[in-house]
N, C-alpha and C positions, 0 to 999 in steps of 0.2 A: 504493500500500500504506500502511496506517495507520502513523503514526510512533509510536515508543515514548513520546514525550512526551505525545501525545494519549491513548494507552491508559493510561499511568501516571497522568495527571492525573485521568481519570475514576475510576480505582480509588482514588486518594487521597481524593477527595471522599466516597466511601463509607466508607473506613476511618477517617477523621478523627472520625467520630461514634461510634466503637466503642471507648470507654475507652482512649484513647492513653496516659493516665498509667499504667494497669496494665501495658500493653505495655512502656512505658519502664522501669518498676520491674523486671519479670521479665527483660527483656533485659539490663539493667545487672547484675542478679544473676548471670546467665550469664557476662557479660564478666568480672566480678570473680573468679568461681570459676576460670576458665581463666587469668586473669592471675596469680593466686596461684601456680600451678604453674610459671610461668616461672622463678621465683626460689626456690621453696620448698625445693629440694634443696641450695641453696648451703651452708647451715649444717648440713645433715645429712650432707654428704660424708664427714667423718672417721669417723662412726659406720658409714656404709655400707661404706667401705673396710675397716674393722675386721671387720664382720660377714661380709662376703664373702671375707675373708682374701686380699685382693689384696696381693701382695708390695710392699715399700716401693720397690723399683727398677722397678716397673711401674705406678706411680701415674698415669701419663699415660693409661692405659686408663680410669681412673675419670672422667677429664674428658669422656669420651664420653656420660656420663649427662646432661651439660648440652649438649654439642655435638649429640648426637642429637636432642634436643628442638628446638634452634634450627634444625637442618637440616630436620626435618619441618615446622616452622613456616613457614620460607621457601618451601618447595615448595607447601604447602597453601594459603597465603594467596591467591595469584592464581588457582590452579587451581579451588579450591572456590568462589571468588567467581564464576567463570564458570559453574560448575555450578549455583550458586544462581540465576543468570539463566535457566538452561535448564530447571530442574525446580521452581523455587519456593523462596523464601527460608525460610519456616517449615519446610518439609519438610527442607531441607538443615540448618537449625539444629538440629532434633531429631535428625537422623542424626549430625551432628557431636558433639552432646552424648552420644549413645549410644556412639559410637566412643571418645570421651574417657573415659567410665565403664568400658567394657570394657578399654581399655588400662590404666587405673588399677588395675583388679583384677589384671591380669597383673603390673604393677609390684609390687604388694603381695605377690603370691605368688611372686615371682622366686626367693627362696631355696629354697622348696620345689620349684618347677618345675625348677630347676637340679640339684637332688639326685635327681630322679626320672626325668629324661629325658636320653638320650644325644644329644649334638649333634655327634658326630664327623663326621657327613656334611657339615657346613658347612666342614670344612677344605679340601675341594676348591674352595671359593669364596674361599679365602684368609682366612677368618674365624678368629681366634684363639679357641679354645674351652678354654683352660686354666682359665678361670673361667666355667663355664656359667651360673652365676647372673647374672653381669654381662652375658652375651650376652642373656639373657631381659630383663633390666632395660633395657638400651640399646634393644633392639628395641621393647619396649613403650613406651618414652619417645618414640620416633619416631612411633608410631601415636597416642600421646596428643597429641602436638603437631599431628598431621594433623587431629585433631578440634578441638583448641583453637585452632589457628591461623586457622581460618575464622570463628570466632565474632564477632570484632570487626568485620570488614568486612560480614558479613551483618547483624549487629546495627545497624550504621550505616545500611544499606539499609532495614531494617524501620522504624527510627525515622524515616527520611526520608519513607517512604510514609505514615506515620501523621500526621506533623506538617506536612509541606509546607515551603515556603520561609519562611513567617512564623515558625514556631517551631523551625526546624531548628537554628539556631545554639546556643541554650541546651541543646537536647537532645543534640547532638553534643558540646558542651562537658562535659556530665555524663558521657557515655560515656568521654571522654578522661580525666576526673578519676578515674572508677572504675578505668580501666585502670592509671593511675599508682598509685592506692592499692593495688591488688593487688600490683604490683611492689614497692612500699615495704614492705608488711606481710608479704610472702611469706617472707623470711628469718627474721623473728622468729616467725611462725606455725610454720614448719618446725622451728625450734630448740625451741620449746615442746612441740610434738608429739613430736619425737625424744626429748627428755629425759624426758617423762612416759609416753608409750605406745610408743615405738620408731619407727624411720623407716618401717616398713611401713604404720603407721597413717596417715601423710601421704597415701598413695594410697588406702587402703581407705575412709577417711572421705569420699572423693569420691563413692562409690556412693550413700549415702543423700541427699547434697546434690544430686546430679544428678537422682535420682529425684524429689525434692521440687520441683525446677524444671521437669522435663519435663511433669508433670501440668498445671499452669496454662498452660504454653506451648502444650500440645496442645489444650486446651479453649478458652482465651480469646484466643489469638493467631490472627488471621485470615491466610490466605495473601495476602501483600501483593505478591508478584511477579506481573506480568502474564504468566502462563504461557500460551503460544499453544495454541490447539486444534489437534490433529493434523489435517492436511489443509487447514487454512485459513491458518495462518501458520507460517513456519519458525522453529524455535527457534535461538537464537544458538549458534554452534559453540563447542567447547572445544579449546584448544591442548594436546592431550595430549603431542605430540612435544616441544614447547617446554618443558613442565614436566618431562618425563623427562630431557631434555638438561641442563636447569638443575640438577636434582638430581644427575646424574652428574658434572657439572663441579665442584660444591661438594664432593661426596664424594671425588673423586680429588684435588682440590686440598688438602682438609683432611688426608687421609691422607699425601699427598706432603710437605706442609709439616711435618707432625708428625714423620715419619720422618727427614727431612733436618735439621730443627732440633735433634733430639736428638744429632746428631753434630758440631754446630758447635763444641762445647767440647772435643772429643776431642783436638785437636792443640795445645791451649794449653800453654805451658811449665809444667812441674811437674804437669801433669794428663794424663799419657800413659796414658789408660784406654780407648782405643778397643776393645781386645779385650774388656774388661769390659762396655762398652756394648753391643757386638754380641752377646755371650753373653746379655745381659739382654733382647735382643729389639729393640734399636734399630738396625735395618739400613736404610740409606738405599735408596730406590727411586726413582731419577730417572724411571723409566718412567711412574710415576703423574703426575708433573708434566707430562711430555710428553703423556700421554693427556688430562690436563685442558686443556692448551692446544689440542689437536686438537678436543676436544669443544666448547670455547668458540668456535672458529672455525666449527664446524658449527652451533652454536646461533645465532650471528649470521647465518649464511647462511639458516637456516630461518626465523628471525623476519623478516629482510628480505624473503624471498620471500613470506611470508604477507602482509606489509604491501603489497607490490607488487600482490598479487592482490585486495586490497580495492578495490571500485569507488570512483572519485573522487566528490567532492562536485560539485554542479551548478556549471558554469562552469569546472571544472578539466579539464586534459587527462588522458587515461587513461594511467597509467604502464605499461600492458601488459595483454594479455588474460589472462583466467583460464585456468589450466591444470589439471593433475591434482594439483597440490601440496596443494590444500585437502583431499584425501582423507586426509591424515595427521592431520586433526583430526576430532572428532565432527561429524556433519552440521550444516551451518549456517555462517555467516560470523562466527566468533568473533574477538575481538581477540587478537593474540599475547600471550603471557605477558609479554614485555618489549617496550615501545614504544621502539625504538631511535631513532626520530626526535627524541626529547627530547634525545639526546646531541649533536645538531647545535649546541646552544647552549652557549657557553663558561660562562655563569653556572650552568647546570644541571649541567654536568660538574664544576664547582668544588663545588657543593653535594653532589653524589654522592660525590666524593672525601673531602670533610670528613666526611660521614656515615659512610663506610667506616672512616676512621681513628678517629673518635670511638667507633664501636662496638667496635673492637679494644681501645681503651684502657679503655672502660667495663667490658667483661666481665672484664678483669684486676682492676679494683677490686672488682667484685661477687664474684668467686671467691676472690681471694687474700687480701683483708682478713680475712674470717672464718676462713679456714684458718690465716693467720698468728696470729691471736688464739688459736685452738684448739691449734695445734701448738707454736709458739714460746713463747707465754705460758702455755700449759697451762690456759686458761680453759674454762668450760663452753660448751655450745652456745648457751644463752641469752645469755651475754656476747658471744659471736661475733655473734649476731643483733643485739644492741644496738649493737655497734660499727659494723656495716654500716648500721643504721637511721639513724645520724647522716648518712651520705652519701645514702641513698635518699630520706630525708625532705626534703632540701634540693633535690632535682631538680625536683619540681613547683613549689616556690617560686621557684627560679631561672628556670624556664620562664615563669611568670607575669610576673616582672620583665623577662625578656628580651622578651616580647611588648610590654610597655609601653614599654621603651626603644627598640625597633625603630621605633615610631611617631615618636619624637622625634630619634633619632640616626642611624637607618638600620641596615641589617642588618650591614654590614661591621664597624664598630667594636664592635658588641655581640658578634658571633661571635668576633672576635679577643680581646676581653676575657675571654669565657668560656673560650676555649682556653688563654689564659695563666694564668687561675685554676686550671684543671685541671692544667696543667703544673707550676705552683708547688706544688700539693697533692701531686703525685707526687714532686716534689723533696724536700718535707718528709718523705714516707714513706720515701724512700731513706735518710734520715739517722735513721730510728728506731733507737734502741739496742736491745741484746738484751733489756733490761728496760725497755721503753718505758713512759712515764707515760701514763695515760689522758687527761690534758689535751692531750698531743701528738697522740694519736689523734683526739680530738674536733676539734682545730683543723684537722688535715689532711683529715679526712673531710668536715667541713662546707664547707671551701673547695672540695674536689673536687666535691661534690654541687652547690654553687652554680654552679661553672664549667660542669659538664655541662648543668645546667638552662638557663643562659644561651644555650647554643648551639642548643637545640631550635628556638626560634622563628625565628632567622635562616635556618636551613636550610630550614624550611618556607616561609618568605616567598620566598626566592630560587627554590625549586623551583616554587612556584605562579606567581610572576611570570614565570619563564622559559617556562612552559607556557601562560601566559595562561589565560583562563577556561574555554576549551573542553575542556582536558585536565588541569585542576588536580587532580582526584581521582587520575588515573593517576600524575601526577608525585609527589604526596604519598605514594602507596603505594610507588612505586619507591624513593624515598630512604629510606623506612622499611625496606624490604626490604634495601637495601644496608647499612643499619646492622646488621641481623641477620647479613648475610654477613660484615661486619667482625668481629662477635662470634665467628662460627664460626671464621674463619681466625685471628683473634688468639688465641683460646683454644687452638686446635690447635698453632699455631707456638710461642707463648711458653711454654705449659705444657710442651710436649715439650722445648723448649730449656732451660727451667729444671730439668726432671727430669734431662736429660743433664748439666747443670752439677752438680747434686746428686750424681749417680752418680760423676762424676769427682772431686769433693771427697771423697766417701766412700771411693773407692779410694785416695786419697792419705793416708789416716789413718796416722799413725805413733804407736804407743803410747808413753807416757812411760817412760823407763828405769827398770828395777827392778820392773816390774809383771808378774806372771805372766799369760801369755795366758789369756783366758777366765775369769779370776777375777772376783770381784765388783768389785774396784777397776778392773779392765780394762773391764768392762761399763759401769761408771759413767762412766769417762773417754770411752768410745766413744759413749755416749748423749749426754753433754755436747757432744762434738765434732759429732755429727749435728745437734743443736739449733742450734749455732752455724753449721753449714753451711746448714741450712734458712733461718736468718736472713739469711745472705749471699745466698742465691738469691732470696728474696722481695724484699729491698731492691734487688737488681739488676733484677729484673723491674719493680718500680715505676719505676726510672729509665728503663727502655726504654719503658714506657707514657707517661712524661712526654715522651720524645723524639717519640713518635707525635703527641702533642698539639701540640708545637712544629712538626712537619712539616705538620700540618693548617692552621697559620696561613698557609702559602704559597698553597694554593688559596683560602683565605678572603679573600685580598687581591683576588681577582677578583669578589667579591660586589658587585653593584650592581642597584638596582631601576630599572625604566623609569618608574615613577611613585611618588608618595608612598604609603606603606603605611598603611591605615586598618583596624584590626581591628574596631572596634565602630561601624561606620558604620550610621546609620539608613537603612533601605530604605523608600522611599515605598510606601504601601499598594497603589497601582495596579501597581507593579513586583513587589510580593510576590505578588500574585494571578497575574501572568503569568509570573513567573520559573520556569524549570525547576528541579527539585529535584536536588541533587547527593547521591547516596546513598553514594558510595564504592565501589559495586560495578557499577552500570549507569550509562550516560550517557543520561538521558532525553531530552536535546535532540538525540540522534542518531537519525536515521531508520533503521529496521531495514535492515540490510545495507549501510549507508553507512559510510564511513571518515571519521574526524575528521581533517582535514588539519593538518599542522604549520604554525603561524603563521610568517610571515616573520621571520627573525631580525633584530635590530637591527644597525646598521652596526658592523662590526668585531667582531661577536660570533659569527659562524658559523665553525665549525671547518673 
């Protein structure tokens, strides 16, 4: 049977002559647009909370506007990548952009939809419908992420087919730069739109932008995936069960951590407010955590079973015959959503843990810094966006420096230095006074962004080195996905814990003597007390995020490469012509239906 490498190579020869620069420009535009929406709502959250009339003691529900997007992004990234292999990349790219646009429309119309539709039927599913507008917004954000989450890997695959091995490095570097630029400019863009047109316009403006992109993509972009002809070649399968279980695990774990974290402060001395917390909706549900653990075990079992049923490479013993388990996926022999064989290597496990902890700390900085500036300092949305821009703008610069330093110092010292810089930045944020000076904000955020940027390259280097060349794309995608998982869990747990702490502080308010209850003086004193309580909560969360960065130093000590790292190595021309293309979605060097075996671990590295 023909190999995908042979089929893809013939297709690439044809595509390369069909305006690859135009394809790169339009694909990068699609990546930039979807990358903007990853962070665009961060600076708009205070206005969204006010417009949707979310009570102050239930602000943790608003965090699902961000968590829902991250959840949909994590689930969609591997699943739609497999669907692109099955049905064609251009087709899936257009479909994902259409889904992104439709979900953006629902996001923009969420206030109107919430007032016109009764969602009480969702209560039987355990969905809180006290704010129907928020339910519409969160649900639409999940769908929006499902469309946007697949754009980056599909775009990498399309560019790989157009450029081949010779020009792939600069093209993928441009996509990476555009992705980071979208994340950097997203908060400032969202703040400007919110302050001038309102937060709904953030989503509604996506409609004409997507429409303007889909026209040239539909007419000028050629189908670059080698879509098999029915009856002649089998299409690669899709691991639907694995994707569904992964989403269920993350959802149950996020909800369980959020509900339990809100009660951790209830028993603190002087903060006996458990009844107030529970009346506000913060009821612990350990069953969710137990269900998440059970589903995680089932996910591991399913993924291991699918991997065992993959046929071995030539010269390897068969791990077992194929059974009926593959019927749980769409027809064909598709790769599992999670390649658990990578976790046999200690260095990859270390990179995965560091990525998870860094994601949890990074999302705290991305969310809490602009909210701190808006609520505690009382600044505008644009000022909040500018405060966060100091951090996000340093991340790509730190990543570039980290890659350069990895070549000269190795991954371990660079990763540890970046984590210590991020921890020091959070320590400085912990000591921000109630009326913090902008110079202090600038110093802390620049140091934090530099530290987070330094960590990016070492994590990628260790993941790629642990997986070796054959499965480098899968390893890079997995550590990126784990960073997103860390963002989901970190935002759910720390935000809910912080809100529980704030509720307890609010319940402990004692009015000054001689003030008539509910008078103007009483309300002024209570407002000032709440601002001080919010300041205490945010600075404490910053301290916890710093502790997460310090904890990440422990697995980073296990970083080691098997060989010197060279990022900008010149590839001989004869190797460029014969080298398979890594697209990030398919593995062209893999024969159809064959499994890529795990390379033998180095001595002392197998778990």
